[in-house]
N, C-alpha and C positions, 0 to 999 in steps of 0.2 A: 528400481521404482525411485531409490535416491536421486537420479539422476534428475527424473521425470520433476520431483519436488523442488529440487534445487533449479529448473529453468523456470518454474511456479514462482518461486521467490524472487527472481531475477524481472522476470514481467512482473508482478505484485511491488516491487521498489521502484521499477519504472513508471507504472502508475501512478503509485505515492508522487514520485516528483515531479509528471506532468500534471497532475490534480493540484498540487503546492505550487508551484509557478503559475499554473494558470489563477491561482487565488491572489498571488503574490501583486503579479500585473495587475488583476484587476482592479486591486485593494489600491495601485499605488496611481494608477488612472484614474480610479472612481466611476463615476456616472450611472447613466442606467442599468449598464450590464453587472456592476458591484451591488447594487443596489436591490437587484433582480436575485442574481444569484448567488452573494455571497455565503450566504446559509446553505446553500445547497452543496456548495464547492466544498465547504468545510465537513458538513458531513459525511460526502461521498470521501474526504480526505482522510477522516478517523477511520470509515467503513475500509478503505485498501489498507492503512496501517493494521487495522486487527485480521484482515487476511492473511499479510506478510508475516505476522508475529505467530497465526496461527500455523503456517506453512512452516516458519523455524521450527516451532514447537514439534510438528510431526516428525521432521528432517532428523532433531534429536533424540526425539524418542526410536525413531528407527535403528538408529544408529546404536541408541543404548539396547535396545533388544537384540539387535542383529550380533553385537560384538558381546552376548553372554551379559548381560548387565545385570 
């Protein structure tokens, strides 16, 4: 179970990086895409970061209870 959650954390972190990178490139280039999607990308980044944090907390809780904490 912990391995599965670890893989999900990596996937979530890659998603955060992809959304953040897309947002940064969009911001630097500007234009219509940035005007249309800047807020959506920011909300998506926050959501993916929240997922990553929740998964990390799940791993920590799993380790805590698994090792008799």
